[in-house]
C-alpha positions as CSV (number, residue, x, y, z in Angstrom):
1,M,-15.3,5.9,14.8
2,D,-15.5,7.6,11.5
3,A,-17.7,6.3,8.7
4,R,-14.8,4.9,6.6
5,R,-13.7,2.6,9.4
6,G,-17.3,1.7,10.2
7,A,-17.9,0.7,6.6
8,F,-14.7,-1.3,6.5
9,A,-15.6,-3.1,9.8
10,L,-19.0,-4.0,8.4
11,V,-17.5,-5.4,5.2
12,T,-14.9,-7.3,7.2
13,L,-17.6,-8.8,9.4
14,V,-19.8,-9.8,6.4
15,T,-16.8,-11.4,4.7
16,A,-15.9,-13.3,7.9
17,I,-19.4,-14.6,8.2
18,M,-19.4,-15.7,4.6
19,A,-16.0,-17.5,5.1
20,I,-17.4,-19.3,8.2
21,R,-20.5,-20.4,6.3
22,G,-18.2,-21.7,3.5
23,L,-16.2,-23.7,6.0
24,V,-19.3,-25.2,7.5
25,A,-20.6,-26.1,4.0
26,F,-17.2,-27.6,3.2
27,R,-17.3,-29.8,6.3
28,N,-20.8,-30.9,5.3
29,G,-19.7,-31.7,1.7
30,D,-21.8,-29.1,0.0
31,L,-19.4,-27.8,-2.6
32,G,-21.9,-25.7,-4.4
33,T,-22.5,-23.7,-1.3
34,V,-18.7,-23.4,-0.7
35,G,-18.3,-21.9,-4.2
36,R,-21.2,-19.5,-3.7
37,Q,-19.9,-18.3,-0.4
38,L,-16.4,-17.8,-1.7
39,G,-17.7,-16.0,-4.8
40,V,-20.1,-13.7,-3.0
41,G,-17.7,-13.1,-0.1
42,G,-14.9,-12.2,-2.6
43,I,-17.2,-9.7,-4.3
44,V,-18.2,-8.1,-1.0
45,L,-14.6,-7.9,0.1
46,A,-13.4,-6.4,-3.2
47,F,-16.3,-3.8,-3.1
48,G,-15.5,-2.9,0.5
49,I,-11.8,-2.4,-0.2
50,G,-12.6,-0.3,-3.3
51,L,-15.1,1.8,-1.3
52,V,-12.6,2.4,1.5
53,R,-9.7,3.2,-0.9
54,H,-11.8,5.7,-2.9
55,W,-13.8,7.1,0.0
56,D,-12.6,10.7,-0.4
57,D,-13.3,10.6,-4.2
58,I,-16.8,9.4,-3.7
59,G,-17.6,12.1,-1.2
């Protein structure tokens, strides 16, 4: 596995964990945690996608 796919796999895993934590918080009625998980998970996903797309430019 090359480093690009490894980085994308790690970002996908972290985003999935954040989504699961958000769902658990939603079921428990903790809307503040839901918002935080969605916000941070979205930022991590956007960063990971940008990293993978510009992998060759970064070096």
